N, C-alpha and C positions, 0 to 999 in steps of 0.2 A: 503494499500499500504505499502510494506517493504522498507526500506532504508538500507539495508545490504553491509556493505564494505566487496568487495572480500578480500579473504586472499592474502596476499605476497607472489609474486613470486621472488624466489632467481634467478639472471640471471646467477649465477656460475652453478645451477642444469641444465639450458637449454641446448640442445644438440649441440654441436658446428658444424657447415657447412664450407666446405673447397669447394673452386672452382678446377676447372681440373687441374691449374697450380699449387696451393697448394698440390694436391695430388700427381701430377707428381714427385714434389721435395722430397715428404717425402717416397715416392718408388723408387725413383732414375731412373724414366724411362722418356720417351718422354710425353709429351701431348697428343700426337694421341694416344699412348700406353693406357692411360687412358679413353680415348673414346672408344678403340676397347674392353677394359676391361667391360665397361657399356654396350655396344652394344651387347655382347656375354653375359649377364647376371651374370657376375662370380663379378661385383662391383655394389652393389645397389646405385642408383642415385635420385636424385629428380630434375625435369625441372623446373627452375624458372623463371617463367613469360614465356607468350606464344606470345609475339610481333612479328607481320609479317613483319615489318619495321627492327627492332633490338631484337632477341630473348635474354633473358640475360644468357642464359646458363644453365649448370647442377650445382648442388653441391651435394657434397657426406658428408654424416655423419662422423663426425670422428670415431665412433664406427665400421662403416661399412669397412672402412680402416683397422682397427685394427682386425677385422673378418677376411677381406680378406688375410692380413699376418699372422693369427695364421692358416688359413685353408692351405694355400700354405707352411708351415713348411715342410719338409721332414726328414726322419729318416737316420741316418748316412749309412745304409745300402742300400739305394737308391740312394747314391750318386756316387757310382763307376759305 
């Protein structure tokens, strides 16, 4: 039986997850707009917990928010 110690995990390397309010503040939209983006599939999210009495809501990876912003970038000729 081997007693190997698992490699140390750097917390700074772990992905950061944001709740709907934090995503709304970052995108400067309402919380309901964030839920609509998630429902339409334009913003990837994870459901956190499945409690019947009090579900814990959704979490969005910070990288998903950055990807959404990068995908929604428009060219100057498209503005007019």
